[in-house]
C-alpha positions in Angstrom: 0.3 0.2 0.2 1.1 3.4 -0.5 2.9 5.7 2.4 -0.1 8.2 1.7 -2.7 5.7 2.9 -3.5 2.7 4.6 -6.9 0.2 4.3 -7.0 -1.8 8.3 -9.7 -4.4 8.5 -12.2 -4.8 11.3 -14.7 -7.4 11.2 -18.1 -7.4 13.2 -19.3 -10.4 13.0 -20.0 -11.3 8.6 -19.9 -7.4 8.2 -16.4 -5.9 7.3 -15.3 -2.3 8.1 -12.4 -1.2 6.2 -10.7 1.8 7.5 -8.8 4.4 5.3 -6.2 5.9 7.4 -4.1 9.1 5.1 -4.8 10.5 2.3 -6.9 9.2 -0.9 -6.0 10.8 -4.4 -4.7 9.8 -7.8 -2.0 8.3 -7.0 -3.0 5.1 -4.9 -6.5 5.0 -5.7 -6.2 2.4 -7.5 -4.7 0.3 -4.3 -6.9 1.5 -1.9 -10.1 0.5 -4.6 -8.3 -2.6 -4.7 -7.8 -3.5 -0.2 -11.5 -2.3 0.3 -13.3 -4.3 -2.6 -11.3 -7.1 -1.2 -13.2 -7.1 2.0 -16.2 -8.0 0.3 -17.3 -11.8 0.6 -19.9 -14.1 -0.7 -21.7 -14.0 2.4 -21.4 -10.4 3.1 -24.4 -8.0 2.4 -23.1 -4.6 3.7 -19.7 -3.1 3.2 -18.7 0.1 5.8 -16.0 2.3 4.9 -14.3 4.4 7.8 -13.2 7.4 6.4 -13.2 9.1 9.9 -9.3 8.6 9.5 -9.1 10.3 6.0 -7.0 13.6 5.5 -7.8 13.7 2.1 -9.7 12.6 0.0 -9.4 14.2 -4.0 -12.0 13.2 -6.8 -10.1 10.0 -7.9 -11.3 9.3 -4.1 -14.7 10.5 -4.4 -15.2 8.1 -7.5 -14.0 5.2 -6.1 -16.6 6.0 -3.5 -19.4 6.3 -6.2 -18.2 3.3 -8.3 -17.9 1.0 -5.2 -21.3 1.9 -4.7 -22.8 1.5 -7.8 -20.8 -2.4 -7.7 -22.1 -3.2 -4.7 -25.5 -1.7 -5.2 -25.6 -3.8 -8.9 -24.8 -7.2 -6.8 -27.5 -6.3 -4.2 -25.1 -5.6 -1.2 -25.2 -2.2 0.0 -22.0 0.6 1.3 -22.2 2.7 3.9 -20.1 5.7 4.6 -18.4 6.5 8.0 -17.8 10.5 7.7 -17.0 12.8 10.9 -19.6 15.4 11.1 -17.9 18.3 10.5 -14.9 17.1 9.2 -13.6 18.1 5.5 -14.2 15.0 4.6 -17.8 15.7 5.5 -17.7 19.0 3.1 -16.7 17.2 0.0 -19.2 14.5 0.1 -22.0 16.9 0.7 -20.7 18.8 -2.6 -20.9 15.7 -4.9 -24.0 14.8 -3.5 -22.4 11.2 -2.3 -23.6 11.4 1.3 -27.2 11.5 -0.5 -26.6 8.9 -2.6 -24.8 6.7 -0.1 -25.8 6.3 3.6 -22.9 8.1 6.0 -22.7 7.3 9.7 -21.4 9.4 12.5 -19.5 6.2 13.7 -18.9 2.2 12.8 -21.5 1.4 15.6 -23.9 3.6 13.7 -23.4 1.8 10.4 -23.9 -1.7 11.7 
């Protein structure tokens, strides 16, 4: 994984939680996307992506979240995003409408 971002995995029963720490941009979006997509199993119904420790998300990162959500929806799975309410990431999601397209939650526990 790139030095800019790290994807850690937490399992809550059958629910994978991808915790993305650092920055997601065009230089590492493919790596981050592969790591997050790799968490979905045949038993999954939900994928939670925790962006609270994410410090930067550019248009490539926003596009990743939209495409990931669309891919999951086409498989009848759901994407849930965890966002710190007053963060710069929350503002980006609001500007792009991602927060209206896919459910967002203030904590992992609320997302589960």
